N, C-alpha and C positions, 0 to 999 in steps of 0.2 A: 773825241768824246770828252765832255766835261770832266773834271777831277771829282771823285765822290766826296761829299760832305762827310759821310760816315760810310765806312766800308761794311762788308757783311759781318765781320766779327767785332766791328766796334761797338761799345756800349756808350749810350748818350748820359747826360746828366740826368738825374730824376725828373726835374722840371721839363726839359725838353723830351724826355722819354714818355711822360705822361701826355703831353701835347701831341708829339709825332703818332703815338699809337692812338689816340682818339681820333685823329685826321684820317688814319687808315680804316678805323672802324665805321667812321660816318660815309667814308667813300663807298663803302660795300652795303652799307646798311638797307638803302631803299630797295635795291635789287634782290636783296637777300630774303627780305621780308614780303616782296610782291609775289614771288613764285608760290609759297605755301598760301597765301590769299587766293591764288587764281585756281588752286587744285584741290583745295579744303583740308589743307593740313595746319598745323599749328606754327605761327610766326615764332613763337617763343622756342619751340623744338628747333625751328630752322636756324634760329640765332645761336642757340645753344650748340647745335652740332657743328655749325660753321667754325666757331672756336675750338671745339674739340678736333675737328677734322684739320684744322690748321695746324695745331699743335702736333698731331700725328704725323702730318706732312713734313714739318720741320724735323721731328725725330728721325722719320724714315730717311730723309735726304741728307741726314748727318749735319744739320745746322748750316747747310751751304746754299739753299735756294730761298730767297726771300720773297715767298708768293703767299698769297691769302687764298683760302678756299670758301666760295659762297654756293649759294643755290644755283643749279644749273637750268637755264631756259629751254635747252633743247629736249628736256623730258616733260614739259608742260602738257603737250597733247597726249604722249604715251600713257601718263599718269591718269589724265581724264578718262582716255579710253579704257584702260585697265580698271580704272574704279567703276565705270559703267557696266564692265563685264562681270567684275566679281567683288566689288567693294574696295575701299581704300587699302585693305589688306593685300589684295591682289598687286596693287601698284608697289607696295612696299616689299613684297616678295621678289617682283620683278627687279626691283633696285638693288637687292641682295645678289642676284644673278648677274647684273651689270657689273658689280663690284669683283665677281668671279672671273668675268670675262678680262677686266684690267689685270687681275693677278695672273691670269694666264699668258696674256700678251706680255706683261713685264717680265715673266720667267722666260718666255721664248726670246725676247729681246736681249735679256742677259746673256743667254746662250749663244745666239746667232747675230746679234747687232740689229740696227733698227731701220736698214735700208729697204728691206722687204716690206715693211708696213707703209713706207712712203710710195712705194710702186702700187701696192694694192688700193691705196687711198690718194690718188693724185688730185690736184685741183679742179679737174673736169667732173670728177665725181663729188667731191666734198663741196665745192661751190654751190652748185645746184641744190644738194640736200640743205645746205644752210638757208639758202632763199626759200627753200619748202618751209622750213620751220618758221620763218618769220611770216610768209604769206598766208600759209594755213591758219594762222593766229590771228589773221586781220578781221575776220567777222566777228570773233570774240572780243576783240578790243573794241570795236565800233559799237556791238551791242551793249557791253557794259558801258560804254561812255554815254550812250543816248537814250536807253530805255530803263525802266523801273518795273518790278514785278507788281501787277495788279490782278488779284484773284488767279494767279498762277499763269497769266499772259504777259508777255513782255511789250509794255507800251511806251510809245515814245514821250520824252519829258524834256522841253527846252530848258527848264530851270536846272535839271540835272546835267544836260549837256553842257551848259554854260560853265559848270564847275569843272567839267572835263576840258573845256577849251582854256579855262585859265590855269590850270594843271599844265597842259601842254604848252601853253604859251610862255609860262614862266621856264620850264625846262629848255626850251628853244632859246630864250634869252640868255639863259645862263651858259649854254654851249657857243653861241654866237658872239655875244658881246662882252663876255667876261673871260679873264685869264686867271691862271693860278689855281687855287684849290677849289674855287667855286665852280669853274668850269669842269671840274672832276665829280662834282655832285649834283648833276641837274636832276636825278631821279628823287633823291632825298629833299631837295629844295623844292621841286615841282609839287611833290606829295604835300609837304609843309603849307605851301601857298594855296594849293588846291583845298586842303582841309580847312584852313583859316575862311577862305571864301564860303565853302560849305557851311561852315558855323554861323557865318554872317547872314547866310539866305535861309538858314533853319533847317537844313536837311540832315542834321545829326543829333543822335540821341545820346546824351552823356550818361545815362542812368548807368550803364555798365562801368564806367570809369569811376562813378561815384560809389558804387557798391564793391569795387575791387579792393582787395588788400595791397598794402605797400610792398609785401614780399609774397611770392606765389611761385609754387614749384610747377614747372611746365607739364603739360599733359603729355605723358608718354603713351605711345601705342606699340605694345609688346607682343611678338608673334606667340601663338598658342595662349596668349591671356586675353588680349583685346581682339583678336582675329584668329581664325583657324589657318594653320600652315597648310594651304592646299595649292599644288602646282599644276598649272595647265600648260598646254602648249601655246594658247592663245597669250597668255601672259608672258611667256618667254618671247614669242614672236613680236609682241608689241614694244617691249623695252629693250630687249638685248640689242637687236640691230642698230639701234641709236648710237651704240658704243662707237659704231663707225665714225660717226661726226665728232664725238666728245673726244675720242683718242686724238684724232687729227687736230682738235682745237687745242688740246693739251700741248701736243708737239710744237704748234705754232706758238703759243704762249711761252714756251721754254726758250724758243729760238729768239723772240722779241725781247725777252727779259734778258737772255744771255747777252745781247746786243747793247742793253741799256747798261748793265752791270759790268760789260767787258769780261765776260766767263763763258765756258761752252758748257752749259749744264747738261747738254746731251751726252757728252763724255764723262763729266765729273760734277756730280756724283753719279751721273747716268741716267738715261731716260727709263731705264727699268726702275730705278728707285723712286723718280718722281711719280711715274705712272702708278707705281705699287702704293705709294702715299696717297695719291688721289683716289685710288680703288678702296684702300682701307677706310679712308674718311668717308666714302659713299656707304661702305658697309656698316659702319658704326651708325650713321644717320638713318640708314633703312632700319636697322634693328631697333630703334628707339622712336621711329615715326617721323624722320626728317626726310626731305627730298634729296635727291643725288647731288653731289658736289662736283665742282670744277674751280680750276684757278680762275681769278678775276682780273679782268682787263682793266677795270677801274682802279684796282691797287698797284697794277703794273704802271698805270698812268701817273700816281702819286709818286712812285719811286723816280720816275723819269723827271718829274718836275722838281722834287725836292732834293734830288741826289744823296738821299738818305737810303742807303741799302742795308742798315743794320737789322740782321734777324732779330734781335732783342725787341725793335719796335713792332715788327709783325707778331711776334710772340705776345706782347703787351696788348696788342689790338685784339688777339684772340682771347686773353683773358677778360678784356672789356666786353665781348661779344657774350661770353659765359655769364658774367656779373649781370649784364642789361637783361638776359633772358629771364631772370628771376624777379624782375622789377614787375609786380602785378599791375600797378596803375598805368606804366607805360605799355604793356602788353594789352591791356583792355582798350587804351587809347587807339592803339594799332587796329584792333577789332572793329572800331567805329568808322575807320576810314571809308566814305561813301564809295559804292562801285564804281559811280561815275569817275571819281578822281583816280582810281586805279585804271579805269578804261583810258582816260586821258594819257596817262604816261605810257600805257601800253601801246598806243597808237605810235608813239615816238619809239619805243624800245622793240617793238615787233618789226618796225620799218627798219631800224637800224640792223636788225639781225639779218633781214633780207638782203639789205644792201651791203653788208659785210660779206655775203656769200658772192654778189656780183662783184665786189671789189677784188675778191680772191681771183676770180676769173680774168679780171683786168690786169692785176699785178703779176699773174703768171703768163701773161700773153697767150691766152687760149684762143687759137684760130677757128672761128666759127665758119670760116670758108671750107674748113676741113668737115666733110660730111660725116665722119666718125664722132667728132666732138659735138656736133649738131644733134645727132641722134641720141647720144648719151644724155646731154642735157635735156633735151625736149621730153624724153621718157621721164626721166626723174621728175621734172617740173608738173607735167600733166597727171602723172600717177600719184604723186604726193599730194599736190593741192586739190586734185579732184576726188581724193579719198578711195582711190581704186582698190579692192580687196580681193584675196583669195581665201575662199571658206571651203574646206573639205568636210568638216563635222562641227558640231556645236562647240567642241573645245579645240578646234584647230583652225585658227583665222590669223591671217596676217593682211594689214591693210595701211593705207595712207603713207605716212613719212618712212615707216620701217619697212614696207614693201619698196618704195622708191629707192631707198639706199640700198636694199640687196640687189634690185634690178640694176642699179647703177654700177655696183662692184662687178656684177657678172658680165654686163654688156663691156666693161672696161677690159675684161679678160677674155671674153670670147671674140670681140670684133677684130678683124684684121687691120693692120696698120698701126699698132700700139707703138708709141713713141718711146724712146729709150732715155736714160739720163736724166737731166734737169726737168724736162717736160713732163716725164713720169712720176715726178716727185722727189727726184734726189736733190737734197739741198746742199749739198757739198760741191 
């Protein structure tokens, strides 16, 4: 492992601090603002809460884990489903309960260790569920990329689809043909290129940007004020089971980050602390109208590239995110991003999510000649992508990705021939 340029507790000079922190902020910027755009939340609030959540995470982990928290893609469909069932407030309430699950799991890990959760969430369960997240969103990405709303009907438009293709092509070029920091910001660069092209072909209305002030307080959504705090079983069953995936994702990120930084973050400061920090970040985000949070692979990539592990740099990026969320002109500009541009970048992102689930299965050597593995993966994929549902009453319904995740966990526990040790998820 190459020597660190700046270790975790090292503080860079002011000039380098500014540059390095901006680098991290731009690495997460595109993905963090994309999620709220897709689910009807405020990009400004998403940006603000990503900064706050990251600072909280740093505090909870005792300034020992250089990770940045951004908007979680795993909750896109659950938020959309919850919103359809009871408005955006329902999704935010569900987000609060997700944070409660994080807190409970972190407490149990603190008392009993973490190996039990690795056995409940082995790759044969988590991999297919991650694939479901990406593949279930595929129709949304294609529709956004190629259609426009004409009198309430989605109508194909090649003009708009061309903007999606430019966005997609730019992101692909960044990933394949560039190295360094550019290869770590394909989402942001792709959106910028798609936006410029969209402006050139005349599909953007800049009126909101001209009318916006330079300084603008983000639009908060507060429980009991902007929406009623009403809990139903459907809300909980749509949102909470996705924690199965995000907790596993969190553990994976901590293991990868630990290898890059040459630390064991699972033991020190402990998985219970990092998971709790993630959960508190999601709690704060949900309380003010932001999407659930997760540690970002993009920023882990920046750490690996620069060898700058300084927690001061991550803290600086969080402060920049908070400041940027109050820039009214910038937020208005983000609001004018055409749906086709978002659709173009979503084609790539949702495909990458699905592919990462497949990669998990390959990396862990999951044997599909084993009928047990074949059954578990098959049931998860078809119930999740097909949108299977169990509905007992108007207020009790579990469907799609959430149902698939629960079925996967149950099948893994019930079916005979459960492997032990590493194949079951033991990473040691």
